C-alpha positions as CSV (number, residue, x, y, z in Angstrom):
1,X,-0.1,0.1,-0.1
2,X,1.3,3.4,-0.7
3,X,1.0,6.2,1.8
4,X,0.0,9.6,0.9
5,X,1.0,12.5,3.1
6,X,1.8,16.0,3.5
7,X,5.2,16.6,5.1
8,X,6.1,20.0,6.4
9,X,9.4,21.3,6.5
10,X,11.3,23.3,9.0
11,X,11.7,26.1,6.3
12,X,8.2,26.6,5.6
13,X,7.9,24.6,2.7
14,X,5.1,21.6,3.0
15,X,5.6,18.7,0.2
16,X,3.2,16.0,-0.8
17,X,4.6,13.0,-0.5
18,X,4.1,9.0,-1.5
19,X,5.9,6.4,0.3
20,X,5.9,2.8,1.2
21,X,7.9,0.6,3.3
22,X,8.3,1.4,7.5
23,X,10.3,4.3,8.8
24,X,13.9,3.6,10.2
25,X,14.9,1.3,7.0
26,X,17.3,2.6,4.4
27,X,15.8,5.6,2.4
28,X,15.4,5.6,-1.1
29,X,13.8,9.2,-2.7
30,X,12.3,9.7,-6.1
31,X,12.4,12.9,-7.8
32,X,9.8,13.4,-11.1
33,X,10.0,15.8,-13.2
34,X,7.9,18.1,-15.8
35,X,4.7,17.6,-16.4
36,X,4.6,15.0,-14.3
37,X,4.0,14.1,-10.5
38,X,4.9,11.5,-7.6
39,X,2.9,9.1,-8.6
40,X,5.0,8.0,-11.6
41,X,7.2,6.1,-9.0
42,X,4.2,4.1,-7.5
43,X,5.4,0.8,-9.1
44,X,9.1,1.1,-8.0
45,X,8.0,2.5,-4.5
46,X,6.1,-0.7,-4.1
47,X,9.0,-3.0,-6.0
48,X,11.5,-2.0,-3.3
49,X,10.3,-1.9,-0.2
50,X,9.6,-5.4,-0.5
51,X,11.7,-7.6,2.1
52,X,13.0,-9.3,-1.0
53,X,14.4,-6.2,-3.2
54,X,16.0,-4.7,0.0
55,X,13.2,-3.6,2.3
56,X,13.8,-0.1,1.9
57,X,11.9,3.1,3.0
58,X,10.6,4.7,-0.3
59,X,9.3,8.1,-0.6
60,X,8.7,10.3,-3.6
61,X,7.7,13.6,-2.7
62,X,5.9,15.9,-5.3
63,X,8.4,18.9,-5.7
64,X,7.7,22.4,-4.7
65,X,5.2,23.7,-7.0
66,X,3.7,20.1,-8.0
67,X,0.3,18.7,-7.2
68,X,0.1,19.4,-3.5
69,X,3.0,20.5,-2.5
70,X,3.6,24.2,-1.5
71,X,3.8,26.6,-4.7
72,X,5.7,29.8,-4.0
73,X,4.4,32.5,-6.5
74,X,8.0,33.7,-6.8
75,X,10.0,32.5,-9.4
76,X,13.3,33.3,-7.6
77,X,11.7,30.8,-5.0
78,X,12.3,27.7,-7.8
79,X,16.2,28.5,-7.8
80,X,18.5,25.3,-7.3
81,X,19.6,26.4,-3.6
82,X,15.8,26.3,-2.9
83,X,15.1,22.9,-4.5
84,X,18.1,21.1,-3.1
85,X,16.8,22.5,0.4
86,X,13.7,20.9,0.5
87,X,15.5,17.7,-0.5
88,X,17.8,17.8,2.1
89,X,15.2,18.6,4.7
90,X,13.3,15.5,3.9
91,X,16.2,13.1,3.9
92,X,16.8,14.4,7.3
93,X,13.4,13.8,8.7
94,X,13.5,10.3,6.9
95,X,16.9,9.0,8.1
96,X,16.2,10.8,11.6
97,X,18.5,13.2,10.9
98,X,21.6,10.7,11.3
99,X,22.0,8.6,8.2
100,X,22.5,8.7,4.8
101,X,20.3,8.1,2.0
102,X,20.6,5.0,0.6
103,X,20.1,6.1,-3.4
104,X,18.6,9.7,-4.6
105,X,16.8,8.5,-7.6
106,X,15.7,11.3,-10.0
107,X,14.0,12.1,-13.8
108,X,13.9,14.6,-15.7
109,X,13.6,18.2,-13.6
110,X,14.0,16.2,-10.6
111,X,17.2,14.5,-12.1
112,X,18.5,18.8,-12.1
113,X,17.8,18.7,-8.2
114,X,19.6,15.1,-8.1
115,X,22.5,16.6,-9.7
116,X,22.4,19.8,-7.7
117,X,22.5,17.6,-4.6
118,X,24.8,15.5,-5.1
119,X,27.2,17.9,-5.9
120,X,26.6,20.3,-2.7
121,X,25.4,17.5,-0.3
122,X,27.3,14.7,-1.4
123,X,27.6,13.7,2.5
124,X,24.0,12.9,2.6
125,X,23.5,10.4,-0.3
126,X,25.6,6.9,-0.7
127,X,24.5,6.5,-4.4
128,X,22.8,9.0,-7.1
129,X,20.6,6.9,-10.0
130,X,19.9,9.5,-12.6
131,X,17.4,8.8,-15.9
132,X,17.4,10.9,-18.9
133,X,18.2,14.5,-17.1
134,X,21.3,15.9,-18.4
135,X,24.0,16.9,-16.2
136,X,24.5,20.7,-16.7
137,X,28.4,20.9,-17.6
138,X,26.9,18.5,-21.1
139,X,23.6,20.6,-20.6
140,X,25.5,23.8,-20.9
141,X,27.9,22.7,-23.9
142,X,25.0,21.6,-26.0
143,X,22.9,24.3,-25.2
144,X,25.8,26.8,-26.2
145,X,27.3,25.0,-29.3
146,X,25.1,22.8,-30.6
147,X,22.2,24.0,-33.0
148,X,20.3,20.6,-32.7
149,X,20.0,20.5,-28.9
150,X,18.9,24.8,-29.1
151,X,16.3,23.0,-31.6
152,X,15.4,20.3,-29.3
153,X,15.1,22.9,-26.0
154,X,13.1,25.8,-28.2
155,X,10.0,24.1,-26.0
156,X,11.8,26.1,-22.7
157,X,11.3,28.9,-24.3
158,X,7.5,28.5,-24.8
159,X,7.2,27.1,-20.8
160,X,8.7,30.7,-19.8
161,X,5.8,33.2,-21.4
162,X,3.5,34.7,-19.2
163,X,0.6,32.9,-20.4
164,X,2.3,29.5,-20.7
165,X,0.1,28.4,-18.1
166,X,-3.3,29.0,-19.4
167,X,-1.9,27.6,-23.1
168,X,-1.3,24.2,-21.3
169,X,-4.5,24.2,-19.4
170,X,-6.6,24.8,-22.5
171,X,-8.4,21.9,-24.3
172,X,-8.3,19.7,-21.9
173,X,-4.3,19.9,-21.4
174,X,-3.8,19.3,-25.3
175,X,-0.1,20.6,-25.1
176,X,0.5,18.7,-22.2
177,X,-0.3,15.4,-24.0
178,X,1.7,16.2,-26.9
179,X,5.1,16.3,-24.6
180,X,3.7,12.7,-23.3
181,X,2.9,11.2,-26.8
182,X,4.9,12.8,-29.5
183,X,7.0,15.6,-28.3
184,X,9.8,13.7,-26.1
185,X,9.1,10.3,-28.4
186,X,9.6,11.0,-31.6
187,X,6.2,9.8,-32.1
188,X,6.8,6.4,-30.4
189,X,3.2,4.9,-29.6
190,X,2.5,5.2,-25.7
191,X,0.2,2.3,-24.7
192,X,1.4,3.1,-21.2
193,X,-0.8,6.0,-21.1
194,X,-4.0,5.0,-20.4
195,X,-7.4,6.9,-19.7
196,X,-6.6,5.6,-15.6
197,X,-2.9,7.2,-15.8
198,X,-4.5,10.2,-17.6
199,X,-6.7,10.9,-15.0
200,X,-3.7,11.0,-12.4
201,X,-2.1,13.3,-14.9
202,X,-5.2,15.2,-14.6
203,X,-5.4,15.3,-11.0
204,X,-1.7,16.7,-11.1
205,X,-2.4,19.4,-13.4
206,X,-5.2,20.9,-11.9
207,X,-3.8,21.5,-8.8
208,X,-2.0,24.5,-10.9
209,X,0.9,24.8,-13.9
210,X,2.5,28.1,-12.5
211,X,5.2,26.3,-10.2
212,X,5.8,23.8,-13.2
213,X,6.8,26.3,-15.4
214,X,8.6,28.6,-12.9
215,X,11.7,25.9,-12.8
216,X,12.0,26.7,-16.7
217,X,11.9,30.4,-15.8
218,X,14.4,30.8,-12.8
219,X,17.0,28.7,-14.9
220,X,19.1,30.1,-17.7
221,X,20.0,27.0,-19.1
222,X,17.5,27.1,-22.3
223,X,18.7,28.1,-25.9
224,X,19.6,31.0,-26.6
225,X,17.6,33.9,-28.4
226,X,18.5,37.2,-29.7
227,X,17.1,39.4,-26.5
228,X,17.9,36.9,-24.2
229,X,21.3,35.1,-23.9
230,X,20.1,32.6,-22.0
231,X,22.8,29.3,-21.7
232,X,25.5,31.4,-23.6
233,X,25.6,33.7,-20.8
234,X,26.5,31.1,-18.4
235,X,29.5,29.7,-17.0
236,X,29.8,27.0,-14.4
237,X,33.3,26.6,-12.2
238,X,34.6,22.7,-12.0
239,X,33.4,22.4,-8.3
240,X,29.7,23.0,-9.6
241,X,29.9,20.5,-11.9
242,X,31.8,17.2,-10.0
243,X,29.9,14.3,-8.6
244,X,31.7,12.3,-6.0
245,X,29.2,9.5,-5.0
246,X,29.1,6.3,-6.9
247,X,26.2,7.4,-10.0
248,X,24.0,5.2,-12.5
249,X,22.6,6.8,-15.7
250,X,20.2,4.9,-17.3
251,X,19.4,6.6,-21.0
252,X,16.6,6.6,-23.4
253,X,18.9,7.0,-26.4
254,X,15.3,8.2,-28.7
255,X,14.9,10.9,-26.1
256,X,14.0,13.8,-28.8
257,X,14.3,16.8,-26.5
258,X,17.7,15.3,-24.9
259,X,19.8,13.3,-27.4
260,X,22.8,11.2,-26.3
261,X,25.5,13.7,-27.1
262,X,24.4,14.9,-23.5
263,X,25.8,11.8,-21.7
264,X,29.1,12.2,-24.5
265,X,31.7,13.3,-21.5
266,X,30.0,12.4,-18.8
267,X,32.4,10.6,-17.0
268,X,35.0,13.8,-16.9
269,X,32.4,15.1,-14.1
270,X,31.4,11.8,-12.8
271,X,34.5,9.6,-11.7
272,X,32.5,6.4,-10.6
273,X,29.9,6.3,-13.3
274,X,27.8,3.4,-14.2
275,X,26.0,4.2,-18.1
276,X,23.6,2.4,-19.6
277,X,22.4,3.4,-22.7
278,X,18.7,2.0,-24.0
279,X,18.4,1.8,-27.6
280,X,14.2,2.1,-28.5
281,X,13.4,4.3,-25.3
282,X,12.5,7.7,-25.0
283,X,12.7,10.5,-22.5
284,X,9.6,8.2,-20.8
285,X,11.6,5.0,-20.6
286,X,10.2,4.8,-17.0
287,X,6.7,4.0,-18.3
288,X,7.9,2.6,-21.6
289,X,10.4,0.3,-20.2
290,X,9.5,0.0,-15.9
291,X,11.4,-3.7,-15.7
292,X,14.5,-2.7,-17.7
293,X,14.9,0.4,-15.0
294,X,14.1,-1.2,-12.1
295,X,16.3,-4.3,-13.2
296,X,19.6,-1.3,-13.6
297,X,18.1,0.2,-10.1
298,X,18.3,-3.2,-8.2
299,X,22.0,-4.3,-9.5
300,X,23.0,-0.6,-8.9
301,X,22.1,-0.8,-5.6
302,X,23.4,-4.3,-4.9
303,X,26.9,-2.9,-5.6
304,X,29.4,-1.5,-2.5
305,X,28.7,2.5,-1.8
């Protein structure tokens, strides 16, 4: 059974969470991306909480701005330091403040938070697992220098528009369904997107979309335009890019928004890297090949940290 609850954090933010497994067990935390919610991890929450699969305490928060979590109106509230602060506070609560997270697992925007978390607070997690979420170093490189990546990420400049939320909501979220069915998939079939799953998405989106769009508004890592240098004006020092914890990266190679060039050179930033390239999978690999994601994560968790 998946437990749902509102978790207040000491700094005034509340995260709506989904969890399995008893408190006090080794902890896994799962971070979703846009335009999703914590429910996308349900199968993994149930799997890894079973004794035969590790018996973990598994927690998937809805990130700030999503579903029933706090959604500050100020765009600056979605900068990386605040998103990392939320997860650090959740780790402290779930581990009793005296233990280390077994693994932080993340996809898409959740991965952006997780890369920053592992860089800034490596002592708080033994491992990092990333699924189709670009490392900031390779993403900045491709956004700045690769016209194909700039074109693939052009949707970001739509999501920062003042009217983005209104346009995304119109006609029963027509544009958001497009993200799931062709924008990031290369037009592959999406049999996983059943009517029941669509209703789960509608429940998340009906709580408001401004928070999710504010992630894009708060970040300069988007394609440059004549009126906005965006990524071209950013320089990140090596100290902000190095990942010191063992890291698993699972990458669907048919991701139309985040092509495989983004994993080229990743080992320069992540010395202890386990990389699995998955042909025939898109950005939504968690839904398309859940068994494979589960297999790679299980294997990774069995290795010494």
